[in-house]
Backbone as JSON Lines, residues from 0, in Angstrom:
{"i":0,"aa":"M","n":[-17.07,-13.73,16.44],"ca":[-16.19,-12.59,16.41],"c":[-15.54,-12.32,15.03]}
{"i":1,"aa":"T","n":[-15.36,-11.18,14.87],"ca":[-14.6,-10.99,13.41],"c":[-13.22,-10.8,13.54]}
{"i":2,"aa":"S","n":[-12.38,-11.36,12.81],"ca":[-10.96,-11.53,12.91],"c":[-10.39,-10.18,12.55]}
{"i":3,"aa":"I","n":[-9.61,-9.47,13.47],"ca":[-9.0,-8.25,13.09],"c":[-7.29,-8.6,13.09]}
{"i":4,"aa":"K","n":[-6.82,-8.57,11.91],"ca":[-5.47,-9.04,11.87],"c":[-4.45,-7.73,11.92]}
{"i":5,"aa":"K","n":[-4.81,-6.66,11.2],"ca":[-3.99,-5.52,11.34],"c":[-4.83,-4.22,11.35]}
{"i":6,"aa":"S","n":[-4.25,-3.21,11.83],"ca":[-5.01,-1.84,11.87],"c":[-4.76,-1.3,10.5]}
{"i":7,"aa":"K","n":[-5.77,-0.44,10.01],"ca":[-5.68,0.25,8.91],"c":[-4.79,1.53,9.11]}
{"i":8,"aa":"N","n":[-4.58,1.76,10.38],"ca":[-3.84,3.06,10.67],"c":[-2.41,2.45,10.94]}
{"i":9,"aa":"K","n":[-1.47,2.87,10.27],"ca":[-0.02,2.44,10.41],"c":[0.56,2.65,11.76]}
{"i":10,"aa":"E","n":[0.24,3.93,12.42],"ca":[0.81,4.03,13.73],"c":[0.29,3.34,14.7]}
{"i":11,"aa":"V","n":[-0.97,2.96,14.57],"ca":[-1.63,1.93,15.65],"c":[-1.02,0.59,15.42]}
{"i":12,"aa":"Q","n":[-0.88,0.27,14.17],"ca":[-0.22,-1.22,14.01],"c":[1.16,-1.2,14.5]}
{"i":13,"aa":"E","n":[1.93,-0.05,14.31],"ca":[3.31,-0.12,14.86],"c":[3.26,-0.16,16.4]}
{"i":14,"aa":"L","n":[2.48,0.42,17.06],"ca":[2.29,0.41,18.43],"c":[1.94,-1.07,18.91]}
{"i":15,"aa":"L","n":[0.85,-1.62,18.16],"ca":[0.54,-3.03,18.56],"c":[1.68,-3.97,18.51]}
{"i":16,"aa":"D","n":[2.38,-3.69,17.28],"ca":[3.6,-4.6,17.02],"c":[4.59,-4.53,18.18]}
{"i":17,"aa":"K","n":[4.84,-3.25,18.62],"ca":[5.89,-2.96,19.53],"c":[5.59,-3.61,20.9]}
{"i":18,"aa":"I","n":[4.24,-3.4,21.28],"ca":[3.8,-3.92,22.64],"c":[3.96,-5.45,22.61]}
{"i":19,"aa":"K","n":[3.69,-5.99,21.46],"ca":[3.74,-7.66,21.48],"c":[5.15,-7.95,21.65]}
{"i":20,"aa":"M","n":[6.04,-7.22,21.2],"ca":[7.56,-7.68,21.39],"c":[7.88,-7.38,22.9]}
{"i":21,"aa":"I","n":[7.39,-6.46,23.42],"ca":[7.83,-5.99,24.86],"c":[6.89,-6.96,25.98]}
{"i":22,"aa":"D","n":[5.76,-7.15,25.76],"ca":[4.81,-7.77,26.86],"c":[3.7,-8.44,26.1]}
{"i":23,"aa":"S","n":[3.82,-9.69,25.85],"ca":[2.79,-10.46,25.14],"c":[1.55,-10.59,25.75]}
{"i":24,"aa":"E","n":[1.56,-10.65,27.27],"ca":[0.28,-10.64,27.94],"c":[-0.56,-9.4,27.86]}
{"i":25,"aa":"K","n":[0.18,-8.25,28.06],"ca":[-0.6,-6.96,27.75],"c":[-0.96,-6.86,26.34]}
{"i":26,"aa":"S","n":[-0.22,-7.47,25.51],"ca":[-0.65,-7.16,23.99],"c":[-1.94,-8.01,23.81]}
{"i":27,"aa":"D","n":[-1.95,-9.29,24.24],"ca":[-3.21,-10.14,24.18],"c":[-4.37,-9.44,24.75]}
{"i":28,"aa":"I","n":[-4.22,-8.84,26.02],"ca":[-5.41,-8.06,26.57],"c":[-5.85,-6.87,25.66]}
{"i":29,"aa":"L","n":[-4.78,-6.11,25.09],"ca":[-5.16,-5.02,24.26],"c":[-5.92,-5.34,22.97]}
{"i":30,"aa":"I","n":[-5.35,-6.51,22.29],"ca":[-5.89,-6.93,21.11],"c":[-7.51,-7.49,21.54]}
{"i":31,"aa":"K","n":[-7.63,-8.26,22.38],"ca":[-8.92,-8.85,22.86],"c":[-10.08,-7.55,22.97]}
{"i":32,"aa":"I","n":[-9.65,-6.61,23.8],"ca":[-10.44,-5.53,24.14],"c":[-10.73,-4.68,22.79]}
{"i":33,"aa":"R","n":[-9.7,-4.5,21.86],"ca":[-9.83,-3.85,20.74],"c":[-10.83,-4.52,19.68]}
{"i":34,"aa":"Q","n":[-10.65,-5.9,19.71],"ca":[-11.58,-6.78,19.13],"c":[-13.19,-6.59,19.46]}
{"i":35,"aa":"I","n":[-13.29,-6.55,20.81],"ca":[-14.58,-6.3,21.32],"c":[-15.22,-5.0,20.8]}
{"i":36,"aa":"I","n":[-14.54,-4.04,20.92],"ca":[-14.65,-2.69,20.48],"c":[-15.13,-2.8,18.82]}
{"i":37,"aa":"F","n":[-14.4,-3.36,18.17],"ca":[-14.66,-3.35,16.52],"c":[-15.81,-4.38,16.38]}
{"i":38,"aa":"D","n":[-16.11,-5.33,17.1],"ca":[-17.06,-6.27,16.92],"c":[-18.55,-5.52,17.19]}
{"i":39,"aa":"T","n":[-18.4,-4.69,18.26],"ca":[-19.52,-3.88,18.67],"c":[-19.87,-2.72,17.76]}
{"i":40,"aa":"F","n":[-18.64,-2.04,17.35],"ca":[-18.79,-0.81,16.49],"c":[-17.85,-1.09,15.18]}
{"i":41,"aa":"P","n":[-18.42,-1.78,14.22],"ca":[-17.56,-2.11,13.08],"c":[-17.13,-0.88,12.3]}
{"i":42,"aa":"K","n":[-17.96,0.15,12.48],"ca":[-17.48,1.51,11.69],"c":[-16.61,2.45,12.49]}
{"i":43,"aa":"A","n":[-16.15,1.92,13.66],"ca":[-15.38,2.79,14.51],"c":[-13.79,2.93,13.81]}
{"i":44,"aa":"D","n":[-13.18,3.98,14.1],"ca":[-11.89,4.4,13.47],"c":[-11.05,4.33,14.78]}
{"i":45,"aa":"E","n":[-9.67,4.22,14.68],"ca":[-8.73,4.26,15.71],"c":[-7.6,5.1,15.2]}
{"i":46,"aa":"R","n":[-6.9,5.79,16.17],"ca":[-5.65,6.42,15.88],"c":[-4.89,6.58,17.2]}
{"i":47,"aa":"I","n":[-3.71,6.99,17.15],"ca":[-2.93,7.17,18.3],"c":[-3.06,8.74,18.84]}
{"i":48,"aa":"M","n":[-3.34,8.77,20.02],"ca":[-3.5,9.99,20.59],"c":[-3.31,9.87,22.15]}
{"i":49,"aa":"Y","n":[-2.85,10.83,22.89],"ca":[-2.65,10.94,24.33],"c":[-1.87,9.61,24.7]}
{"i":50,"aa":"G","n":[-1.0,9.25,23.89],"ca":[-0.12,7.98,24.28],"c":[-0.69,6.7,24.13]}
{"i":51,"aa":"G","n":[-1.87,6.6,23.59],"ca":[-2.51,5.28,23.42],"c":[-3.49,5.26,22.17]}
{"i":52,"aa":"I","n":[-4.4,4.2,22.18],"ca":[-5.11,3.98,20.89],"c":[-6.32,4.69,21.19]}
{"i":53,"aa":"V","n":[-7.02,5.47,20.62],"ca":[-8.36,6.14,20.87],"c":[-9.35,5.67,19.69]}
{"i":54,"aa":"F","n":[-10.59,5.65,20.03],"ca":[-11.43,5.07,19.04],"c":[-12.56,6.22,18.82]}
{"i":55,"aa":"F","n":[-13.14,6.41,17.63],"ca":[-13.77,7.26,17.23],"c":[-14.95,6.75,16.4]}
{"i":56,"aa":"I","n":[-16.22,7.3,16.27],"ca":[-17.19,7.2,15.39],"c":[-17.52,8.61,14.86]}
{"i":57,"aa":"D","n":[-17.55,8.72,13.56],"ca":[-17.91,9.95,12.97],"c":[-17.11,11.09,13.68]}
{"i":58,"aa":"D","n":[-15.75,10.78,13.84],"ca":[-14.87,11.93,14.51],"c":[-15.15,12.36,15.89]}
{"i":59,"aa":"E","n":[-15.95,11.42,16.55],"ca":[-16.34,11.82,18.09],"c":[-15.65,10.55,18.75]}
{"i":60,"aa":"M","n":[-14.73,11.03,19.56],"ca":[-14.02,10.04,20.47],"c":[-15.0,9.52,21.37]}
{"i":61,"aa":"F","n":[-14.95,8.16,21.71],"ca":[-15.77,7.56,22.65],"c":[-15.02,6.69,23.67]}
{"i":62,"aa":"S","n":[-13.79,6.25,23.28],"ca":[-13.11,5.4,24.11],"c":[-11.65,5.35,23.69]}
{"i":63,"aa":"G","n":[-10.68,4.81,24.7],"ca":[-9.25,4.7,24.5],"c":[-8.78,3.61,25.34]}
{"i":64,"aa":"L","n":[-7.78,2.99,24.61],"ca":[-6.89,2.02,25.45],"c":[-5.56,2.47,25.66]}
{"i":65,"aa":"F","n":[-5.03,2.36,26.77],"ca":[-3.74,2.98,27.38],"c":[-2.81,1.81,28.03]}
{"i":66,"aa":"L","n":[-1.71,1.78,27.71],"ca":[-0.75,0.85,28.32],"c":[-0.22,1.48,29.56]}
{"i":67,"aa":"N","n":[-0.13,1.0,30.64],"ca":[0.42,1.35,31.96],"c":[1.46,0.51,32.36]}
{"i":68,"aa":"K","n":[2.35,0.72,33.12],"ca":[3.38,-0.18,33.61],"c":[2.89,-1.62,34.1]}
{"i":69,"aa":"E","n":[1.87,-1.49,35.05],"ca":[1.16,-2.68,35.59],"c":[-0.14,-3.09,35.05]}
{"i":70,"aa":"H","n":[-0.67,-2.39,34.09],"ca":[-1.91,-2.7,33.52],"c":[-2.42,-2.04,32.25]}
{"i":71,"aa":"I","n":[-3.53,-2.53,31.64],"ca":[-4.07,-1.66,30.58],"c":[-5.32,-1.0,30.94]}
{"i":72,"aa":"T","n":[-5.56,0.22,30.56],"ca":[-6.71,0.98,31.05],"c":[-7.55,1.24,29.72]}
{"i":73,"aa":"L","n":[-8.93,0.92,30.09],"ca":[-9.89,1.2,28.93],"c":[-10.81,2.47,29.45]}
{"i":74,"aa":"E","n":[-10.55,3.46,28.8],"ca":[-11.27,4.78,29.15],"c":[-12.48,4.99,28.32]}
{"i":75,"aa":"F","n":[-13.49,5.58,28.89],"ca":[-14.85,5.94,28.31],"c":[-14.94,7.35,28.5]}
{"i":76,"aa":"S","n":[-15.19,8.1,27.31],"ca":[-15.31,9.44,27.21],"c":[-16.5,9.96,27.96]}
{"i":77,"aa":"K","n":[-17.67,9.12,27.8],"ca":[-18.91,9.58,28.54],"c":[-19.21,8.62,29.72]}
{"i":78,"aa":"G","n":[-18.15,8.15,30.37],"ca":[-18.35,7.21,31.46],"c":[-19.23,7.57,32.63]}
{"i":79,"aa":"F","n":[-19.34,9.08,32.73],"ca":[-20.24,9.25,33.99],"c":[-21.62,9.03,33.73]}
{"i":80,"aa":"I","n":[-22.08,8.78,32.55],"ca":[-23.45,8.48,32.26],"c":[-23.7,6.89,32.13]}
{"i":81,"aa":"M","n":[-22.72,6.23,32.12],"ca":[-22.9,4.72,31.91],"c":[-23.53,4.09,33.16]}
{"i":82,"aa":"K","n":[-24.32,3.06,32.97],"ca":[-24.8,2.31,34.15],"c":[-23.6,1.47,34.57]}
{"i":83,"aa":"D","n":[-23.6,1.23,35.93],"ca":[-22.5,0.51,36.56],"c":[-22.9,-0.18,37.77]}
{"i":84,"aa":"P","n":[-23.84,-1.16,37.6],"ca":[-24.47,-1.88,38.82],"c":[-23.46,-2.4,39.63]}
{"i":85,"aa":"H","n":[-22.27,-2.72,39.34],"ca":[-21.34,-3.5,40.25],"c":[-20.18,-2.57,40.59]}
{"i":86,"aa":"D","n":[-20.27,-1.31,40.22],"ca":[-18.98,-0.37,40.72],"c":[-17.87,-0.82,40.14]}
{"i":87,"aa":"F","n":[-17.72,-1.29,38.75],"ca":[-16.54,-1.6,38.23],"c":[-15.6,-0.39,37.63]}
{"i":88,"aa":"L","n":[-16.47,0.59,37.21],"ca":[-15.78,1.74,36.65],"c":[-15.0,2.6,37.83]}
{"i":89,"aa":"E","n":[-13.89,3.14,37.52],"ca":[-12.92,3.81,38.2],"c":[-12.99,5.2,37.69]}
{"i":90,"aa":"G","n":[-12.69,6.24,38.58],"ca":[-12.4,7.58,38.15],"c":[-13.31,8.55,38.81]}
{"i":91,"aa":"K","n":[-12.75,9.72,39.08],"ca":[-13.77,10.73,39.66],"c":[-13.96,11.87,38.94]}
{"i":92,"aa":"G","n":[-13.23,12.09,37.68],"ca":[-13.39,13.19,36.79],"c":[-14.78,13.55,36.48]}
{"i":93,"aa":"K","n":[-14.93,14.68,35.84],"ca":[-16.33,15.18,35.39],"c":[-16.99,14.21,34.41]}
{"i":94,"aa":"Y","n":[-16.19,13.75,33.46],"ca":[-16.79,12.76,32.42],"c":[-16.15,11.43,32.32]}
{"i":95,"aa":"R","n":[-14.97,11.37,32.29],"ca":[-14.33,9.99,31.92],"c":[-14.43,9.1,33.03]}
{"i":96,"aa":"R","n":[-14.54,7.78,32.68],"ca":[-14.37,6.66,33.69],"c":[-13.54,5.57,32.99]}
{"i":97,"aa":"H","n":[-12.96,4.65,33.69],"ca":[-12.07,3.69,33.17],"c":[-11.98,2.3,33.92]}
{"i":98,"aa":"L","n":[-11.67,1.24,33.15],"ca":[-11.59,-0.04,33.8],"c":[-10.15,-0.41,33.57]}
{"i":99,"aa":"K","n":[-9.54,-1.23,34.63],"ca":[-8.28,-1.62,34.47],"c":[-8.07,-3.12,34.28]}
{"i":100,"aa":"F","n":[-7.09,-3.52,33.56],"ca":[-6.95,-4.99,33.29],"c":[-5.46,-5.26,33.47]}
{"i":101,"aa":"R","n":[-5.37,-6.29,34.4],"ca":[-3.96,-6.94,34.68],"c":[-3.72,-8.32,33.88]}
{"i":102,"aa":"T","n":[-4.93,-8.96,33.7],"ca":[-4.86,-10.31,33.24],"c":[-6.09,-10.39,32.3]}
{"i":103,"aa":"M","n":[-6.05,-11.48,31.42],"ca":[-7.11,-11.8,30.47],"c":[-8.52,-12.0,31.16]}
{"i":104,"aa":"D","n":[-8.34,-12.68,32.3],"ca":[-9.6,-12.86,33.07],"c":[-10.38,-11.53,33.52]}
{"i":105,"aa":"D","n":[-9.63,-10.52,33.6],"ca":[-10.27,-9.21,33.9],"c":[-11.2,-8.61,32.84]}
{"i":106,"aa":"I","n":[-10.88,-9.23,31.59],"ca":[-11.88,-8.74,30.56],"c":[-13.39,-9.3,30.81]}
{"i":107,"aa":"A","n":[-13.42,-10.59,31.18],"ca":[-14.69,-10.94,31.55],"c":[-15.21,-10.6,33.04]}
{"i":108,"aa":"N","n":[-14.44,-10.43,33.91],"ca":[-14.67,-10.09,35.25],"c":[-15.23,-8.68,35.25]}
{"i":109,"aa":"N","n":[-14.84,-7.97,34.56],"ca":[-15.15,-6.41,34.5],"c":[-16.3,-6.23,33.37]}
{"i":110,"aa":"D","n":[-16.74,-7.27,32.74],"ca":[-18.0,-7.16,31.84],"c":[-17.63,-6.13,30.8]}
{"i":111,"aa":"V","n":[-16.66,-6.07,30.07],"ca":[-16.15,-5.11,29.05],"c":[-17.29,-4.95,28.18]}
{"i":112,"aa":"L","n":[-17.83,-5.95,27.56],"ca":[-18.77,-5.78,26.55],"c":[-20.09,-4.95,27.08]}
{"i":113,"aa":"F","n":[-20.49,-5.12,28.06],"ca":[-21.55,-4.27,28.75],"c":[-21.16,-2.91,28.73]}
{"i":114,"aa":"F","n":[-20.07,-2.47,29.08],"ca":[-19.61,-0.93,29.0],"c":[-19.25,-0.5,27.65]}
{"i":115,"aa":"V","n":[-18.63,-1.36,26.83],"ca":[-18.47,-0.9,25.35],"c":[-19.7,-0.73,24.72]}
{"i":116,"aa":"Q","n":[-20.8,-1.4,24.96],"ca":[-22.06,-1.29,24.31],"c":[-22.63,0.03,24.66]}
{"i":117,"aa":"Q","n":[-22.22,0.47,25.67],"ca":[-22.86,1.99,26.14],"c":[-22.04,3.15,25.79]}
{"i":118,"aa":"A","n":[-20.7,2.86,25.09],"ca":[-19.86,3.88,24.97],"c":[-20.19,4.86,23.97]}
{"i":119,"aa":"V","n":[-21.17,4.49,23.12],"ca":[-21.56,5.54,21.89],"c":[-22.97,5.9,22.29]}
């Protein structure tokens, strides 16, 4: 895994720092999932939108991380076309699907890498 210390985007880094001070467990989950995204797509870009961190490649949004009171949500812009043999993805919208994380174990249990690899 490549080490990601800080975001190139000042707003993203400020949000990451703020979350770390408020809830270290959610911060760790966010950082780990973010790391998986950048390990999979090193040329991805991130910015603050819709109240979370959204990820782009060539200005096309493919995913987003959002902090909720009880969990972290990883959303996929084209989740409706993703393979999901174990029905981990949630959501009934036209396009987007998401995964929820309450603990670090949920990252492995929900096979995040499998879904991230399909996101673009």
